[in-house]
N, C-alpha and C positions, 0 to 999 in steps of 0.2 A: 445590536450591528451584524452577529453571525449568529443564525438560525439552525445551518447546517456544516457542520467541520469534518470536512474528511481526514482520517490519517492513515498512510501508507504506511503498514506493516509488514516488512520483509525478513525479520529475525534478527536483525543486525542491532547491536545497541543503540546506534543513531535513531533506528527507527522508535526504538522504548522511549529516547530523551525526546523526540518527537512529540509521543503519546502525551508524555507526561506534560509538556506545554500547550497539547493541546487540550487535555483536563481544564490545569489552567484556566484557558480561556472561554472553555464551555461553562464551566461555575460561573465563571465572572458574567458572560452572555447570556447566560440561561437557555444553551444551546445542545442539540442531538450531535452524538458523535456518531460516526460513518468508519468506522475499522475496516479497512479495503486490506486483502492480500491479493496479489495476482500471480496464479497459476504460469508461468512463462510455456506456453503448450507451442507457440509460435516458433521456436528456436529448437527443437527435438532435433538429435542429430538421425541420419539417415544411411543406410548404407546397401547401396546398389537396390535401391526402393525396396527396402527391408527397414520399416519402421523399428526402434526401439522404444516408441512412444508406450504401448500398455504398461509395461512396468515401471517405465520411469514416471511415466505421467502418476500413477497410483504413490509413489513414493514422493514427485513432488507436492501432490495434494496433500499429503498426510502433514509432509513436513508444514505447507501452509495453516492446514486446518491447527497444527501443534502450535504457532505462531500467533494465530486469532486465540486459539484458546488463553494464549499466555496476556495476551491482551486483554480480551474480556472478562479475566477473573481480576486483572487491575482495575476495570472500570466500576466491575460489578462491588466494589469497596467501598463506592460513592453513590452518591443520589443523581448520578449524571445518566440521562437517558443516553442508547447506543444502539446502533444496527452492526451486526458485524456478516461482513459481503465476503465471498471468494468469486473472485473472478477466473476466467480461462482465457491464453491471450498472450500477444504481445503487453508487457507490462508498462512501456511509455507510452500504448496508443488507448490502452485501456484506462490508464489514469489521467487521461486527457478526456476523452470521450465519457466516462461514468460520472465525472462532477458535473456535465452540463448537461446531462439527464436527468441526474437526479437533484437540480435548482442547489446545489452546494455554494456555500459561501465563500467557504475558505477551504484550502487545503493546505496539510502541514507533513511536512517531510523531513525524513533525516537528510542531513549532507552526503553521506554516504553509504552504499550499502552494503551486503554480506561479503560481498568476492571483487578482490580487486582485478581479477583475472576475469570476473566477467564485466566488470566497466569499462575492462582495455578492447575487449573484444564486442560489447554491444554496445559501451557508450553511458553515461551516465544518465540514468532515469530520470533523476531528478533534475539536471541540467535541460532536457528533452522537454518535460514537462513545464519548467518555467519558461523556456522558448513558445511551447505551443498552446498556452493555455491563457485566458481573459479573465479567470478568477483569482483571487489574489491567492498568493501562496506563499507562507512561512517558510523558510529551511533553517532547521535545528541542527544545529553542532552532534 
């Protein structure tokens, strides 16, 4: 039923709960997992035309790589095939665009992300994806 399952990884406990649920489904349906993290390069701060992007982008990429590494370490202990993907851009947009491009059958996401502060100002990525995708979506607490 689900041949390609995308799991959104942002380092939050909720995203690792989503990974656990996705692993169970992948074993059941003999699916390939796509472990996807998005470096939010769309909302970097600017100050009078000077971008803080170079250092901040590197820090964000390093953090995302660490999160993906943790997820791959978990999945590699199973026999489930997977791909780890690091994307750059606005997470809400990337998590609706990438699954369509890759023919993903199911998106699995945590209910909440890493920061209440970020959710307040940027909006819930999970909510946005649920409203803007036509791909099946499983939201995990």
